[in-house]
N, CA, C and O atoms as a DFTB+ gen file, in Angstrom:
788 C
 N C O
     1  1      17.602     -12.707     -12.472
     2  2      16.656     -12.745     -11.395
     3  2      16.029     -11.386     -11.242
     4  3      14.855     -11.292     -10.885
     5  1      16.745     -10.368     -11.490
     6  2      16.146      -8.996     -11.415
     7  2      15.085      -8.804     -12.429
     8  3      14.060      -8.176     -12.161
     9  1      15.313      -9.342     -13.608
    10  2      14.399      -9.230     -14.718
    11  2      12.972      -9.716     -14.378
    12  3      11.965      -9.149     -14.804
    13  1      12.958     -10.802     -13.585
    14  2      11.655     -11.419     -13.184
    15  2      11.254     -11.057     -11.844
    16  3      10.381     -11.719     -11.282
    17  1      11.843     -10.001     -11.237
    18  2      11.448      -9.433      -9.966
    19  2      11.591     -10.414      -8.768
    20  3      10.896     -10.299      -7.759
    21  1      12.533     -11.390      -8.931
    22  2      12.820     -12.317      -7.895
    23  2      13.707     -11.625      -6.863
    24  3      13.551     -11.799      -5.654
    25  1      14.668     -10.813      -7.400
    26  2      15.463      -9.927      -6.517
    27  2      15.294      -8.512      -7.002
    28  3      15.002      -8.273      -8.174
    29  1      15.474      -7.593      -6.114
    30  2      15.280      -6.146      -6.500
    31  2      16.351      -5.278      -5.754
    32  3      16.740      -5.495      -4.606
    33  1      16.753      -4.307      -6.539
    34  2      17.774      -3.363      -6.099
    35  2      17.049      -1.998      -5.806
    36  3      16.537      -1.364      -6.729
    37  1      17.013      -1.553      -4.492
    38  2      16.367      -0.364      -4.162
    39  2      17.080       0.881      -4.880
    40  3      18.273       0.824      -5.178
    41  1      16.348       1.926      -5.123
    42  2      16.897       3.080      -5.741
    43  2      17.453       4.055      -4.735
    44  3      17.979       5.096      -5.131
    45  1      17.360       3.760      -3.412
    46  2      17.832       4.658      -2.361
    47  2      19.268       4.956      -2.567
    48  3      19.615       6.135      -2.488
    49  1      20.147       4.038      -2.822
    50  2      21.533       4.292      -3.047
    51  2      22.019       3.580      -4.300
    52  3      22.375       2.402      -4.259
    53  1      22.031       4.313      -5.425
    54  2      22.337       3.706      -6.679
    55  2      23.817       3.063      -6.749
    56  3      24.118       2.285      -7.655
    57  1      24.656       3.412      -5.803
    58  2      26.021       2.914      -5.809
    59  2      26.204       1.636      -4.985
    60  3      27.319       1.121      -4.904
    61  1      25.188       1.138      -4.402
    62  2      25.318      -0.040      -3.543
    63  2      24.976      -1.319      -4.429
    64  3      24.268      -1.246      -5.433
    65  1      25.498      -2.393      -4.002
    66  2      25.284      -3.659      -4.602
    67  2      24.198      -4.513      -3.824
    68  3      23.996      -5.689      -4.124
    69  1      23.546      -3.900      -2.864
    70  2      22.587      -4.599      -2.038
    71  2      21.353      -4.883      -2.820
    72  3      20.790      -3.985      -3.445
    73  1      20.908      -6.137      -2.801
    74  2      19.661      -6.518      -3.408
    75  2      18.754      -7.276      -2.372
    76  3      19.255      -7.869      -1.417
    77  1      17.459      -7.237      -2.589
    78  2      16.515      -7.928      -1.665
    79  2      15.759      -8.933      -2.490
    80  3      15.526      -8.779      -3.689
    81  1      15.387      -9.983      -1.766
    82  2      14.558     -11.049      -2.304
    83  2      13.243     -10.909      -1.492
    84  3      13.180     -11.388      -0.360
    85  1      12.209     -10.271      -2.043
    86  2      10.935     -10.077      -1.242
    87  2      10.379     -11.215      -0.582
    88  3       9.783     -11.073       0.485
    89  1      10.533     -12.425      -1.168
    90  2       9.863     -13.631      -0.548
    91  2      10.720     -14.126       0.611
    92  3      10.247     -14.989       1.351
    93  1      11.929     -13.655       0.824
    94  2      12.835     -14.164       1.842
    95  2      13.144     -13.170       2.998
    96  3      13.981     -13.457       3.854
    97  1      12.462     -12.008       3.013
    98  2      12.717     -11.011       3.972
    99  2      11.984     -11.320       5.252
   100  3      10.987     -12.042       5.227
   101  1      12.469     -10.772       6.425
   102  2      11.866     -11.135       7.673
   103  2      10.356     -10.619       7.682
   104  3       9.979      -9.702       6.953
   105  1       9.592     -11.246       8.508
   106  2       8.197     -10.878       8.700
   107  2       8.031     -10.054       9.922
   108  3       8.561     -10.396      10.979
   109  1       7.324      -8.995       9.813
   110  2       7.013      -8.118      10.923
   111  2       5.604      -7.644      10.813
   112  3       4.976      -7.771       9.762
   113  1       5.076      -7.076      11.926
   114  2       3.683      -6.535      11.904
   115  2       3.746      -5.047      11.455
   116  3       4.768      -4.387      11.641
   117  1       2.728      -4.571      10.911
   118  2       2.680      -3.126      10.547
   119  2       2.782      -2.251      11.789
   120  3       3.414      -1.194      11.799
   121  1       2.121      -2.749      12.842
   122  2       2.171      -1.938      14.125
   123  2       3.617      -1.700      14.612
   124  3       3.980      -0.593      15.009
   125  1       4.412      -2.756      14.571
   126  2       5.858      -2.706      14.956
   127  2       6.631      -1.692      14.010
   128  3       7.378      -0.824      14.462
   129  1       6.401      -1.868      12.740
   130  2       7.061      -1.025      11.703
   131  2       6.711       0.467      11.951
   132  3       7.601       1.317      11.987
   133  1       5.453       0.760      12.113
   134  2       4.978       2.110      12.363
   135  2       5.549       2.725      13.615
   136  3       5.932       3.895      13.650
   137  1       5.597       1.847      14.709
   138  2       6.176       2.306      15.950
   139  2       7.706       2.608      15.703
   140  3       8.215       3.648      16.123
   141  1       8.402       1.672      15.017
   142  2       9.813       1.844      14.764
   143  2      10.166       3.127      14.074
   144  3      11.206       3.718      14.361
   145  1       9.311       3.583      13.153
   146  2       9.618       4.787      12.423
   147  2       9.050       6.034      13.074
   148  3       9.248       7.142      12.575
   149  1       8.336       5.862      14.200
   150  2       7.787       7.013      14.916
   151  2       6.564       7.650      14.265
   152  3       6.342       8.846      14.451
   153  1       5.769       6.908      13.518
   154  2       4.613       7.453      12.877
   155  2       3.334       6.969      13.408
   156  3       2.307       7.034      12.732
   157  1       3.361       6.459      14.661
   158  2       2.084       5.964      15.235
   159  2       1.005       6.976      15.389
   160  3      -0.164       6.674      15.153
   161  1       1.365       8.201      15.788
   162  2       0.387       9.203      15.994
   163  2       0.189      10.157      14.795
   164  3      -0.453      11.199      14.926
   165  1       0.732       9.798      13.662
   166  2       0.605      10.616      12.469
   167  2      -0.832      10.466      11.927
   168  3      -1.527       9.507      12.262
   169  1      -1.261      11.405      11.104
   170  2      -2.592      11.332      10.428
   171  2      -2.541      10.197       9.442
   172  3      -1.506       9.917       8.836
   173  1      -3.673       9.548       9.292
   174  2      -3.693       8.362       8.362
   175  2      -4.826       8.634       7.360
   176  3      -5.880       9.193       7.665
   177  1      -4.492       8.163       6.073
   178  2      -5.543       8.169       5.083
   179  2      -6.403       6.895       5.336
   180  3      -6.072       6.078       6.196
   181  1      -7.430       6.758       4.624
   182  2      -8.204       5.494       4.629
   183  2      -7.336       4.466       3.913
   184  3      -6.342       4.812       3.273
   185  1      -7.709       3.247       4.023
   186  2      -7.076       2.161       3.305
   187  2      -7.675       2.055       1.869
   188  3      -8.890       2.115       1.683
   189  1      -6.822       1.904       0.919
   190  2      -7.306       1.543      -0.455
   191  2      -6.835       0.169      -0.785
   192  3      -5.675      -0.176      -0.561
   193  1      -7.778      -0.663      -1.345
   194  2      -7.420      -2.046      -1.674
   195  2      -7.765      -2.348      -3.130
   196  3      -8.663      -1.778      -3.750
   197  1      -6.943      -3.323      -3.627
   198  2      -7.376      -4.076      -4.793
   199  2      -7.653      -5.420      -4.280
   200  3      -6.715      -6.106      -3.875
   201  1      -8.900      -5.874      -4.258
   202  2      -9.252      -7.135      -3.721
   203  2      -9.522      -8.099      -4.857
   204  3     -10.410      -7.867      -5.678
   205  1      -8.747      -9.200      -4.909
   206  2      -8.742     -10.169      -6.006
   207  2      -9.595     -11.311      -5.690
   208  3      -9.777     -11.673      -4.527
   209  1     -10.153     -11.921      -6.761
   210  2     -10.827     -13.214      -6.572
   211  2      -9.781     -14.267      -6.085
   212  3     -10.048     -15.065      -5.187
   213  1      -8.619     -14.227      -6.701
   214  2      -7.521     -15.078      -6.253
   215  2      -6.198     -14.343      -6.530
   216  3      -5.991     -13.823      -7.627
   217  1      -5.351     -14.307      -5.579
   218  2      -4.083     -13.609      -5.737
   219  2      -2.951     -14.551      -5.475
   220  3      -2.688     -14.902      -4.324
   221  1      -2.269     -14.971      -6.520
   222  2      -1.067     -15.865      -6.418
   223  2      -0.100     -15.193      -5.417
   224  3       0.028     -13.968      -5.411
   225  1       0.575     -15.991      -4.578
   226  2       1.471     -15.406      -3.568
   227  2       2.602     -14.564      -4.170
   228  3       3.007     -13.543      -3.613
   229  1       3.093     -15.020      -5.315
   230  2       4.264     -14.325      -5.946
   231  2       3.858     -12.993      -6.602
   232  3       4.714     -12.167      -6.918
   233  1       2.563     -12.797      -6.801
   234  2       2.085     -11.625      -7.481
   235  2       2.373     -10.348      -6.690
   236  3       2.787      -9.340      -7.263
   237  1       2.151     -10.393      -5.354
   238  2       2.470      -9.266      -4.492
   239  2       3.996      -8.975      -4.540
   240  3       4.391      -7.810      -4.580
   241  1       4.789      -9.947      -4.537
   242  2       6.263      -9.703      -4.579
   243  2       6.645      -8.959      -5.899
   244  3       7.561      -8.138      -5.909
   245  1       5.961      -9.250      -6.945
   246  2       6.203      -8.494      -8.229
   247  2       5.854      -7.023      -8.010
   248  3       6.636      -6.119      -8.305
   249  1       4.668      -6.828      -7.489
   250  2       4.198      -5.437      -7.187
   251  2       5.133      -4.706      -6.286
   252  3       5.506      -3.567      -6.570
   253  1       5.550      -5.368      -5.132
   254  2       6.437      -4.726      -4.251
   255  2       7.778      -4.416      -4.939
   256  3       8.360      -3.355      -4.717
   257  1       8.239      -5.303      -5.735
   258  2       9.531      -5.043      -6.431
   259  2       9.416      -3.889      -7.408
   260  3      10.393      -3.160      -7.582
   261  1       8.293      -3.685      -8.048
   262  2       8.064      -2.609      -8.942
   263  2       8.081      -1.252      -8.156
   264  3       8.680      -0.278      -8.613
   265  1       7.449      -1.214      -7.034
   266  2       7.491      -0.065      -6.122
   267  2       8.904       0.247      -5.703
   268  3       9.316       1.407      -5.716
   269  1       9.652      -0.772      -5.331
   270  2      11.029      -0.518      -4.877
   271  2      11.889       0.017      -5.948
   272  3      12.811       0.783      -5.666
   273  1      11.640      -0.347      -7.175
   274  2      12.422       0.123      -8.334
   275  2      12.139       1.566      -8.618
   276  3      12.992       2.265      -9.164
   277  1      10.943       2.043      -8.256
   278  2      10.522       3.369      -8.686
   279  2      10.532       4.400      -7.517
   280  3      10.698       5.596      -7.761
   281  1      10.366       3.969      -6.330
   282  2      10.214       4.850      -5.217
   283  2      11.281       4.557      -4.107
   284  3      11.703       3.411      -3.949
   285  1      11.677       5.525      -3.403
   286  2      12.669       5.353      -2.321
   287  2      11.960       4.677      -1.132
   288  3      10.879       5.098      -0.718
   289  1      12.602       3.607      -0.586
   290  2      12.157       2.981       0.592
   291  2      12.398       3.962       1.734
   292  3      13.343       4.751       1.722
   293  1      11.466       3.880       2.767
   294  2      11.620       4.665       3.985
   295  2      12.816       4.064       4.723
   296  3      12.985       2.844       4.743
   297  1      13.629       4.899       5.317
   298  2      14.871       4.459       6.053
   299  2      14.701       4.818       7.534
   300  3      14.434       5.955       7.923
   301  1      14.878       3.756       8.323
   302  2      14.779       3.974       9.776
   303  2      16.089       4.674      10.336
   304  3      17.097       4.780       9.638
   305  1      16.018       5.111      11.548
   306  2      17.177       5.858      12.135
   307  2      18.505       5.032      12.053
   308  3      19.580       5.623      11.940
   309  1      18.436       3.739      12.108
   310  2      19.632       2.890      12.001
   311  2      20.038       2.607      10.526
   312  3      20.844       1.711      10.274
   313  1      19.511       3.331       9.608
   314  2      19.719       3.307       8.227
   315  2      19.162       1.901       7.543
   316  3      19.505       1.568       6.408
   317  1      18.368       1.209       8.268
   318  2      17.749       0.039       7.679
   319  2      16.582       0.412       6.824
   320  3      15.719       1.185       7.240
   321  1      16.543      -0.125       5.642
   322  2      15.376       0.148       4.722
   323  2      14.158      -0.625       5.169
   324  3      14.248      -1.755       5.649
   325  1      13.005       0.023       4.997
   326  2      11.757      -0.560       5.515
   327  2      11.084      -1.449       4.431
   328  3      10.072      -1.099       3.824
   329  1      11.712      -2.593       4.244
   330  2      11.059      -3.589       3.293
   331  2      11.058      -4.916       4.107
   332  3      12.061      -5.300       4.708
   333  1       9.929      -5.568       4.094
   334  2       9.724      -6.708       4.908
   335  2       8.884      -7.733       4.035
   336  3       8.470      -7.413       2.921
   337  1       8.668      -8.902       4.559
   338  2       7.905      -9.787       3.810
   339  2       6.450      -9.300       3.821
   340  3       5.836      -9.151       4.878
   341  1       5.928      -9.061       2.644
   342  2       4.538      -8.633       2.447
   343  2       4.251      -7.170       2.826
   344  3       3.095      -6.747       2.816
   345  1       5.327      -6.376       3.168
   346  2       5.137      -4.928       3.543
   347  2       6.295      -4.129       2.965
   348  3       7.449      -4.552       3.016
   349  1       5.979      -3.015       2.436
   350  2       6.986      -2.071       2.053
   351  2       6.532      -0.652       2.472
   352  3       5.351      -0.317       2.374
   353  1       7.492       0.171       2.940
   354  2       7.181       1.543       3.309
   355  2       8.082       2.448       2.438
   356  3       9.281       2.229       2.266
   357  1       7.424       3.445       1.925
   358  2       8.034       4.281       0.918
   359  2       7.978       5.755       1.296
   360  3       6.965       6.258       1.781
   361  1       9.109       6.436       1.057
   362  2       9.167       7.857       1.343
   363  2       8.515       8.606       0.176
   364  3       8.972       8.447      -0.956
   365  1       7.511       9.383       0.383
   366  2       6.851      10.076      -0.717
   367  2       7.061      11.595      -0.696
   368  3       6.452      12.318      -1.485
   369  1       7.904      12.066       0.186
   370  2       8.328      13.497       0.116
   371  2       9.768      13.637       0.642
   372  3      10.291      12.758       1.328
   373  1      10.345      14.707       0.314
   374  2      11.775      14.917       0.674
   375  2      11.925      15.231       2.153
   376  3      13.024      15.063       2.680
   377  1      10.925      15.663       2.832
   378  2      10.935      16.105       4.273
   379  2      10.787      14.916       5.221
   380  3      10.936      15.066       6.434
   381  1      10.498      13.751       4.678
   382  2      10.289      12.529       5.532
   383  2       9.115      12.779       6.437
   384  3       9.166      12.439       7.619
   385  1       8.095      13.345       5.936
   386  2       6.893      13.630       6.760
   387  2       5.628      12.871       6.224
   388  3       4.516      13.046       6.721
   389  1       5.870      12.012       5.171
   390  2       4.782      11.222       4.536
   391  2       5.358       9.866       4.201
   392  3       6.440       9.777       3.620
   393  1       4.654       8.813       4.556
   394  2       5.144       7.445       4.261
   395  2       3.970       6.671       3.703
   396  3       2.854       6.711       4.221
   397  1       4.274       5.948       2.598
   398  2       3.296       5.112       1.978
   399  2       3.542       3.663       2.421
   400  3       4.657       3.148       2.337
   401  1       2.480       3.036       2.887
   402  2       2.547       1.662       3.273
   403  2       1.826       0.853       2.183
   404  3       0.662       1.103       1.870
   405  1       2.563      -0.140       1.608
   406  2       2.006      -1.040       0.638
   407  2       2.120      -2.458       1.310
   408  3       3.196      -2.871       1.744
   409  1       0.966      -3.169       1.371
   410  2       1.029      -4.459       2.079
   411  2       0.088      -5.461       1.445
   412  3      -0.792      -5.120       0.655
   413  1       0.298      -6.661       1.805
   414  2      -0.491      -7.872       1.335
   415  2      -1.362      -8.293       2.446
   416  3      -0.944      -8.323       3.604
   417  1      -2.603      -8.630       2.110
   418  2      -3.434      -9.290       2.985
   419  2      -4.160     -10.356       2.153
   420  3      -3.905     -10.434       0.952
   421  1      -5.064     -11.193       2.732
   422  2      -5.558     -12.274       2.027
   423  2      -6.210     -11.844       0.737
   424  3      -7.167     -11.069       0.757
   425  1      -5.718     -12.324      -0.373
   426  2      -6.194     -11.934      -1.721
   427  2      -6.331     -10.424      -1.985
   428  3      -7.142     -10.019      -2.818
   429  1      -5.579      -9.623      -1.314
   430  2      -5.687      -8.132      -1.416
   431  2      -4.311      -7.506      -1.354
   432  3      -3.392      -7.987      -0.692
   433  1      -4.222      -6.401      -2.085
   434  2      -3.110      -5.524      -1.904
   435  2      -3.654      -4.186      -1.351
   436  3      -4.526      -3.578      -1.972
   437  1      -3.164      -3.739      -0.229
   438  2      -3.695      -2.567       0.477
   439  2      -2.612      -1.488       0.531
   440  3      -1.419      -1.793       0.522
   441  1      -3.041      -0.225       0.587
   442  2      -2.117       0.868       0.765
   443  2      -2.767       1.941       1.615
   444  3      -3.967       2.194       1.518
   445  1      -1.965       2.558       2.439
   446  2      -2.306       3.712       3.304
   447  2      -1.113       4.675       3.334
   448  3       0.042       4.282       3.164
   449  1      -1.444       5.955       3.556
   450  2      -0.432       6.891       3.711
   451  2      -0.505       7.464       5.124
   452  3      -1.588       7.818       5.590
   453  1       0.624       7.558       5.802
   454  2       0.720       8.212       7.125
   455  2       1.449       9.520       6.896
   456  3       2.465       9.552       6.201
   457  1       0.954      10.577       7.461
   458  2       1.598      11.921       7.262
   459  2       1.607      12.642       8.559
   460  3       0.724      12.491       9.403
   461  1       2.681      13.472       8.703
   462  2       2.820      14.215       9.908
   463  2       1.773      15.182      10.042
   464  3       1.209      15.249      11.133
   465  1       1.391      16.008       9.033
   466  2       0.332      16.965       9.142
   467  2      -0.186      17.204       7.689
   468  3       0.402      16.787       6.691
   469  1      -1.322      17.904       7.675
   470  2      -1.946      18.204       6.422
   471  2      -2.696      16.987       5.854
   472  3      -2.864      15.939       6.478
   473  1      -3.117      17.225       4.643
   474  2      -3.885      16.114       3.967
   475  2      -3.737      16.342       2.448
   476  3      -4.072      17.422       1.961
   477  1      -3.272      15.402       1.740
   478  2      -3.016      15.461       0.281
   479  2      -3.826      14.423      -0.399
   480  3      -4.513      13.602       0.209
   481  1      -3.714      14.498      -1.709
   482  2      -4.368      13.539      -2.625
   483  2      -3.319      12.595      -3.122
   484  3      -2.235      13.014      -3.530
   485  1      -3.643      11.269      -3.090
   486  2      -2.656      10.248      -3.513
   487  2      -3.249       9.394      -4.654
   488  3      -2.949       8.210      -4.803
   489  1      -4.112      10.064      -5.453
   490  2      -4.696       9.289      -6.601
   491  2      -3.649       8.841      -7.556
   492  3      -3.833       7.814      -8.211
   493  1      -2.533       9.563      -7.682
   494  2      -1.431       9.120      -8.580
   495  2      -0.784       7.817      -8.117
   496  3      -0.338       7.021      -8.944
   497  1      -0.729       7.589      -6.790
   498  2      -0.133       6.426      -6.261
   499  2      -1.124       5.256      -6.417
   500  3      -0.710       4.148      -6.757
   501  1      -2.401       5.483      -6.178
   502  2      -3.454       4.489      -6.455
   503  2      -3.464       4.069      -7.897
   504  3      -3.589       2.886      -8.214
   505  1      -3.324       5.102      -8.827
   506  2      -3.284       4.744     -10.197
   507  2      -2.059       3.997     -10.599
   508  3      -2.118       3.170     -11.510
   509  1      -0.901       4.261      -9.933
   510  2       0.290       3.508     -10.200
   511  2       0.100       2.018      -9.922
   512  3       0.552       1.159     -10.679
   513  1      -0.573       1.746      -8.826
   514  2      -0.850       0.329      -8.361
   515  2      -1.709      -0.327      -9.425
   516  3      -1.409      -1.433      -9.874
   517  1      -2.831       0.384      -9.852
   518  2      -3.676      -0.257     -10.860
   519  2      -2.949      -0.414     -12.127
   520  3      -3.113      -1.459     -12.756
   521  1      -2.151       0.514     -12.587
   522  2      -1.370       0.329     -13.827
   523  2      -0.372      -0.859     -13.726
   524  3      -0.183      -1.584     -14.702
   525  1       0.238      -1.047     -12.599
   526  2       1.125      -2.153     -12.365
   527  2       0.399      -3.480     -12.538
   528  3       0.877      -4.399     -13.204
   529  1      -0.749      -3.543     -11.926
   530  2      -1.550      -4.753     -12.081
   531  2      -1.965      -5.043     -13.480
   532  3      -1.904      -6.193     -13.915
   533  1      -2.389      -4.032     -14.212
   534  2      -2.716      -4.211     -15.576
   535  2      -1.534      -4.637     -16.446
   536  3      -1.648      -5.500     -17.317
   537  1      -0.428      -4.016     -16.182
   538  2       0.817      -4.434     -16.960
   539  2       1.200      -5.848     -16.617
   540  3       1.623      -6.614     -17.483
   541  1       1.060      -6.181     -15.419
   542  2       1.445      -7.626     -15.050
   543  2       0.462      -8.613     -15.642
   544  3       0.867      -9.707     -16.036
   545  1      -0.804      -8.276     -15.719
   546  2      -1.754      -9.149     -16.324
   547  2      -1.407      -9.399     -17.851
   548  3      -1.575     -10.495     -18.385
   549  1      -0.926      -8.329     -18.481
   550  2      -0.540      -8.457     -19.896
   551  2       0.795      -9.211     -19.990
   552  3       0.957     -10.093     -20.833
   553  1       1.730      -8.864     -19.133
   554  2       3.084      -9.479     -19.151
   555  2       3.012     -10.933     -18.938
   556  3       3.701     -11.680     -19.633
   557  1       2.190     -11.409     -17.983
   558  2       2.157     -12.841     -17.644
   559  2       0.896     -13.545     -18.218
   560  3       0.650     -14.725     -17.969
   561  1       0.136     -12.782     -18.975
   562  2      -1.108     -13.336     -19.612
   563  2      -2.053     -14.015     -18.582
   564  3      -2.578     -15.111     -18.778
   565  1      -2.214     -13.283     -17.502
   566  2      -3.056     -13.837     -16.341
   567  2      -4.335     -12.992     -16.343
   568  3      -4.294     -11.763     -16.392
   569  1      -5.498     -13.715     -16.285
   570  2      -6.767     -13.058     -16.256
   571  2      -7.188     -12.979     -14.754
   572  3      -8.009     -13.766     -14.285
   573  1      -6.602     -12.017     -14.036
   574  2      -6.924     -11.903     -12.579
   575  2      -7.840     -10.743     -12.453
   576  3      -7.551      -9.641     -12.918
   577  1      -8.980     -10.999     -11.802
   578  2     -10.008      -9.961     -11.557
   579  2      -9.878      -9.442     -10.211
   580  3      -9.484     -10.166      -9.297
   581  1     -10.201      -8.180     -10.034
   582  2     -10.183      -7.495      -8.718
   583  2     -11.277      -6.461      -8.637
   584  3     -11.849      -6.038      -9.642
   585  1     -11.560      -6.056      -7.371
   586  2     -12.465      -4.967      -7.068
   587  2     -11.703      -3.890      -6.288
   588  3     -10.836      -4.207      -5.473
   589  1     -12.023      -2.639      -6.535
   590  2     -11.474      -1.546      -5.763
   591  2     -12.300      -1.386      -4.494
   592  3     -13.528      -1.312      -4.543
   593  1     -11.602      -1.333      -3.340
   594  2     -12.368      -1.242      -2.078
   595  2     -11.642      -0.249      -1.187
   596  3     -10.480       0.082      -1.422
   597  1     -12.332       0.218      -0.175
   598  2     -11.855       1.113       0.826
   599  2     -12.136       0.645       2.168
   600  3     -13.016      -0.196       2.346
   601  1     -11.413       1.153       3.192
   602  2     -11.641       0.863       4.548
   603  2     -11.250       2.102       5.365
   604  3     -10.362       2.847       4.949
   605  1     -11.902       2.343       6.537
   606  2     -11.632       3.490       7.289
   607  2     -10.158       3.523       7.683
   608  3      -9.489       2.496       7.572
   609  1      -9.637       4.623       8.126
   610  2      -8.199       4.813       8.441
   611  2      -7.804       3.981       9.680
   612  3      -6.636       3.615       9.813
   613  1      -8.694       3.694      10.535
   614  2      -8.398       2.897      11.762
   615  2      -8.641       1.427      11.576
   616  3      -8.551       0.640      12.519
   617  1      -8.955       1.058      10.338
   618  2      -9.298      -0.388      10.117
   619  2      -8.044      -1.230      10.174
   620  3      -6.933      -0.774       9.904
   621  1      -8.272      -2.479      10.538
   622  2      -7.146      -3.464      10.592
   623  2      -6.960      -3.918       9.133
   624  3      -7.881      -4.459       8.520
   625  1      -5.789      -3.696       8.604
   626  2      -5.531      -3.848       7.152
   627  2      -5.760      -5.309       6.650
   628  3      -6.177      -5.502       5.508
   629  1      -5.515      -6.234       7.418
   630  2      -5.599      -7.645       6.955
   631  2      -6.986      -8.364       7.012
   632  3      -7.161      -9.481       6.523
   633  1      -7.978      -7.630       7.657
   634  2      -9.309      -8.246       7.658
   635  2     -10.164      -7.584       6.563
   636  3      -9.965      -6.426       6.198
   637  1     -11.108      -8.363       6.067
   638  2     -12.013      -7.888       5.025
   639  2     -13.214      -7.174       5.608
   640  3     -13.920      -6.459       4.898
   641  1     -13.454      -7.365       6.923
   642  2     -14.587      -6.738       7.604
   643  2     -14.400      -5.209       7.552
   644  3     -13.337      -4.674       7.866
   645  1     -15.480      -4.542       7.141
   646  2     -15.450      -3.120       7.118
   647  2     -15.051      -2.536       5.733
   648  3     -15.141      -1.328       5.513
   649  1     -14.630      -3.384       4.851
   650  2     -14.279      -2.899       3.577
   651  2     -15.555      -2.519       2.738
   652  3     -16.585      -3.183       2.856
   653  1     -15.478      -1.510       1.947
   654  2     -16.652      -1.130       1.161
   655  2     -16.193      -0.925      -0.250
   656  3     -15.120      -0.381      -0.510
   657  1     -17.055      -1.388      -1.189
   658  2     -16.844      -1.321      -2.604
   659  2     -16.839       0.029      -3.170
   660  3     -17.674       0.850      -2.790
   661  1     -15.950       0.322      -4.058
   662  2     -15.768       1.634      -4.730
   663  2     -17.088       2.239      -5.176
   664  3     -17.409       3.370      -4.813
   665  1     -17.891       1.456      -5.996
   666  2     -19.138       1.958      -6.532
   667  2     -20.144       2.211      -5.364
   668  3     -20.838       3.228      -5.363
   669  1     -20.210       1.357      -4.454
   670  2     -21.142       1.556      -3.274
   671  2     -20.801       2.866      -2.547
   672  3     -21.692       3.626      -2.168
   673  1     -19.556       3.105      -2.367
   674  2     -19.102       4.317      -1.641
   675  2     -19.543       5.544      -2.385
   676  3     -20.086       6.467      -1.776
   677  1     -19.322       5.591      -3.724
   678  2     -19.652       6.765      -4.481
   679  2     -21.125       7.063      -4.614
   680  3     -21.482       8.180      -4.987
   681  1     -22.028       6.082      -4.316
   682  2     -23.423       6.312      -4.444
   683  2     -24.042       6.863      -3.155
   684  3     -25.231       7.183      -3.161
   685  1     -23.321       6.986      -2.085
   686  2     -23.912       7.394      -0.887
   687  2     -23.013       8.485      -0.168
   688  3     -21.825       8.645      -0.448
   689  1     -23.678       9.199       0.759
   690  2     -22.877      10.273       1.451
   691  2     -22.319       9.707       2.825
   692  3     -21.512      10.352       3.494
   693  1     -22.785       8.499       3.191
   694  2     -22.302       7.932       4.479
   695  2     -22.073       6.425       4.300
   696  3     -22.673       5.773       3.446
   697  1     -21.228       5.936       5.102
   698  2     -21.025       4.436       5.087
   699  2     -20.862       3.986       6.536
   700  3     -20.228       4.623       7.377
   701  1     -21.512       2.794       6.758
   702  2     -21.500       2.172       8.047
   703  2     -20.279       1.298       8.160
   704  3     -20.211       0.267       7.492
   705  1     -19.371       1.640       8.927
   706  2     -18.145       0.824       9.154
   707  2     -18.485      -0.313      10.091
   708  3     -18.676      -0.115      11.291
   709  1     -18.560      -1.520       9.522
   710  2     -18.964      -2.741      10.336
   711  2     -17.906      -3.081      11.279
   712  3     -18.191      -3.668      12.323
   713  1     -16.643      -2.740      10.977
   714  2     -15.510      -3.097      11.905
   715  2     -15.534      -2.310      13.196
   716  3     -15.134      -2.803      14.251
   717  1     -16.032      -1.017      13.093
   718  2     -16.042      -0.182      14.287
   719  2     -17.453       0.192      14.727
   720  3     -17.623       0.908      15.714
   721  1     -18.425      -0.266      14.034
   722  2     -19.816       0.029      14.321
   723  2     -20.048       1.544      14.429
   724  3     -20.622       2.011      15.413
   725  1     -19.593       2.332      13.395
   726  2     -19.819       3.694      13.380
   727  2     -20.014       4.172      11.935
   728  3     -19.646       3.494      10.975
   729  1     -20.595       5.340      11.824
   730  2     -20.870       5.941      10.516
   731  2     -19.775       6.877      10.182
   732  3     -19.360       7.691      11.007
   733  1     -19.252       6.763       8.863
   734  2     -18.269       7.667       8.332
   735  2     -18.860       8.427       7.149
   736  3     -19.745       7.922       6.458
   737  1     -18.369       9.638       6.921
   738  2     -18.678      10.325       5.702
   739  2     -17.935       9.604       4.609
   740  3     -16.755       9.305       4.792
   741  1     -18.572       9.293       3.441
   742  2     -17.940       8.658       2.361
   743  2     -16.827       9.522       1.783
   744  3     -15.835       9.005       1.271
   745  1     -16.996      10.857       1.867
   746  2     -15.908      11.729       1.406
   747  2     -14.648      11.496       2.228
   748  3     -13.540      11.425       1.696
   749  1     -14.834      11.384       3.477
   750  2     -13.715      11.079       4.411
   751  2     -12.973       9.857       3.969
   752  3     -11.748       9.818       4.079
   753  1     -13.656       8.860       3.475
   754  2     -13.030       7.632       3.171
   755  2     -12.316       7.724       1.781
   756  3     -11.192       7.235       1.664
   757  1     -12.900       8.304       0.783
   758  2     -12.313       8.270      -0.532
   759  2     -11.499       9.518      -0.926
   760  3     -10.762       9.444      -1.909
   761  1     -11.586      10.629      -0.237
   762  2     -11.012      11.867      -0.715
   763  2      -9.478      11.769      -0.919
   764  3      -8.974      12.451      -1.812
   765  1      -8.762      11.028      -0.209
   766  2      -7.284      10.940      -0.392
   767  2      -6.925      10.169      -1.660
   768  3      -5.838      10.347      -2.211
   769  1      -7.813       9.336      -2.109
   770  2      -7.499       8.416      -3.234
   771  2      -8.211       8.708      -4.492
   772  3      -7.808       8.181      -5.529
   773  1      -9.275       9.531      -4.503
   774  2     -10.068       9.756      -5.703
   775  2     -10.007      11.180      -6.130
   776  3     -10.043      11.438      -7.333
   777  1      -9.920      12.110      -5.253
   778  2      -9.947      13.584      -5.587
   779  2      -8.853      13.844      -6.614
   780  3      -7.735      13.346      -6.481
   781  1      -9.177      14.621      -7.631
   782  2      -8.283      15.028      -8.660
   783  2      -7.228      15.965      -8.049
   784  3      -7.573      16.988      -7.458
   785  1      -5.956      15.616      -8.191
   786  2      -4.859      16.420      -7.648
   787  2      -4.520      17.657      -8.480
   788  3      -3.615      18.412      -8.124
């Protein structure tokens, strides 16, 4: 079952026998998870999405399992790992000041980083997601098409309103966020995901 990503063993504690089945884990909202880990007021990157024409439900579970195998899950104060149905939170630095959110929305996989301070480039994480999708397309011989899209940092992750296409974003210096009825600098939207690190 591990071979097919039906169950996954987190790398947080290599000596444990605990495994997770992504499709059977409890459902929670991102807002609750963010509040539980104390990152509500942390700085946020924009959202980066791979928006598919059609995304089979099990596809995200494979993606989540791949991330769990390669990155440490964020741990709450009660030592509970932050993996939920359609959401995973990952520790991306040793100081526990940056958390990667990977989540599923309708026909999309979205990611955002919350950080205590500063601003970094996460193009390597974005590229990891794209590489995983390509390898899964080859592995399962699925011809799944997607578009790269972005959304402002305050956007509601599960709605498509306010998302802007990668190519459209790069052709302009400003973008009109339809979700919030305000103008954003395009650099503000893409700099965390595209800038060369």
